[in-house]
C-alpha positions, 0 to 999 in steps of 0.5 A: 508490473513495472510499478509491482517489479520497482517495490521488489527491487526497492525491497531487494536493496534494503535486504542488501543495504542491512546485509551489508550493514551486518557484514561488517560482524565479525565472524566467528567459529565455533569450537563444536555443535552448539544446535541454533541450526535446529531453528528452521526445523523448529519452525516447520514443526511449528507451522506444521502444528499451527496450520496454514491458512489462504483466502483465494478471490475467483472472479469471472461471467458466469458458465466460465467454470470458476468453481470447476477450475477450484475443486480442481487445483484443490482436488477436492469438491469445494463446489459443489454441484450447481442447481438450474435456477431460473431468472427471475426478477426476484434475481438479484442485479448486484454484484453478490460475494460469497466464501466457502472455507474449507479444512484440508490435510496433506501428509498431516499439514493442516491448511483453511482454505477460503475461497471467495465467489462473485456470482453477477459479476458481467451478467448484467447489461450495464458492467459500469461498477461490477468492479464496485462490490468486489473492491469494496469487501477487499478493502473492508477485509483490510480494514477489519485487520486493521482495525484488529491490529489496534486493539489492545488484545490482539492475541486473536486476530484472524487474517480473511485479507484476500491474497491472491485473486484469480480472474477468469478471461472469456476466450474470445481470440481478440482482446481484453474487452473494456470489462476486464481492462477496467476491473483489473485496472481499479484492483490491481492496487489492493490484491495480487493479479492472477489473469487466467484464459478460462476453458482454454480448450476452445481455441487452438495453440495458435489462437492461445498464443495470439491472444495472450501476446494482446492480453500482455499488451493491453495490460502493459498499456494501461499500466495493470501490475499483475503478480510477478515471482519474487527473485531473491538473492540467494536462489539458486538456477534451478529456482530461477528457470522455475520461476522464470518457465512460471512467469513466461505462461501468464496468463495461465491457459486453463483447462478444468475437470474433475472427472476421470478418463481412462486413455492410452497406456491403461492411464486414468486421467482428469479431462475433459472428453471430445470425439477426437480425443482426450484434453489431458488437465495435468498435462502440459502440453494441453494446457498451463493448469500444472503452472497455474496450481505449481505458482498459486499453492506450492512454489508461491503461496508464502510470497502472495501471503507475505506480499499482500502483508508488507506491500499492498495492505501497507500501502493502503494502511498508510494512506488510509492513516493518511486520511485521517491526519496521522502522521509518522515521525520520519525520525523514528526508525531512521538510521543516523549517520553522526557525521552527517547528523552534526553536518544537519545540526550546525547549518541548523544552528547557523540558520538559527543565529543568522535568524537572530541576528536578523530579528535584531538589525530589524528591531534596531533599525526600527528604534532607530527610526523612532528615535529620529521621528521624535527628533523631528518632532522636538525640532519642529514643536521649538520652532513654533513656539512664540518669541521671548519676553522683553528683558526688563521684567521689573514692572512685572512686580512693582507699581508705575513707579517702579517701587514696590506696593504694600500688597506685594511683600508680605513674607508674614502673611500679616494683615494690613490695615 
């Protein structure tokens, strides 16, 4: 959580830095209507025409009401009624990944909703690696998107990345189980985690409050990041208060039901009926379903998609490319300060000159040492030479009487008898 808040603060600082840079731009007052104030309407028309897409994953043990909650969230039968299946030796012993895609429309706005279910999670004797197939599926979706980005033709890029993961916690009332901690610890850097307490109507208000405190304590102790609503500089006070109230409800204590009942006042509400009354799904005094729906659909759906793309996917992409040996040139798209750049160039030039001077000095010393060595060798050779010959050298070319012999002087090379 702390790391996610730090990343959001860094993004906000970058935004503030960019706005500070743009603040030096001279503002001009228009003399009349131009028309670019209509740009938001253009974006709205384009978005409505194109439609929206959202992918959510639901994870939790069987019997916690995952299918019911999804149907309740979108007020439609995305999941058909379940059939009782007898367990046999052929039953899969691994976590399965199943997807349901549905096109829904509300007031002319189209949404392609994909819900990824994980039947089998936590249902085995040994659940140590129940998280692994889910993590592999999330990363494989990132790999698919990365492969599409690297294509020459990217016109038909499909985004099937998981934008939110709703993790269902068993309402034990005690604390998180080791399986819950391990799952969130393994996946919190890959997907937006939204923890919910399933079937919260089995707990009293006091038990729910105490259970929430223990869950948050475990999450903070293990440094697990759960989704936090981003704060923008120009948010009004109403939006800030609304986001703060939503975040204060995490983990959401929810109740799901698509059945309707008549209550006092002639109202017909969705809920669960008990002998002592009706638990209303859409009543904030009974559960946190309204806040979960508000965050997931009505106010933060685009933020969930943006954070998935800008932070989670980018971090995975960086790790993936770095592992492949691809490095980013830090000078690319880097804002350059001219004074700082000149100082860096001057420092680099001085270092280069100092290096050249050191190399020349080393070469000079090597040559001097070589000359000195040669001179010493020459001196030693001179000391080892024999003494000089006698000064009277006439005996070498004359006879015993000191006169030249006839054979020693024949300038023309005449043969004498």
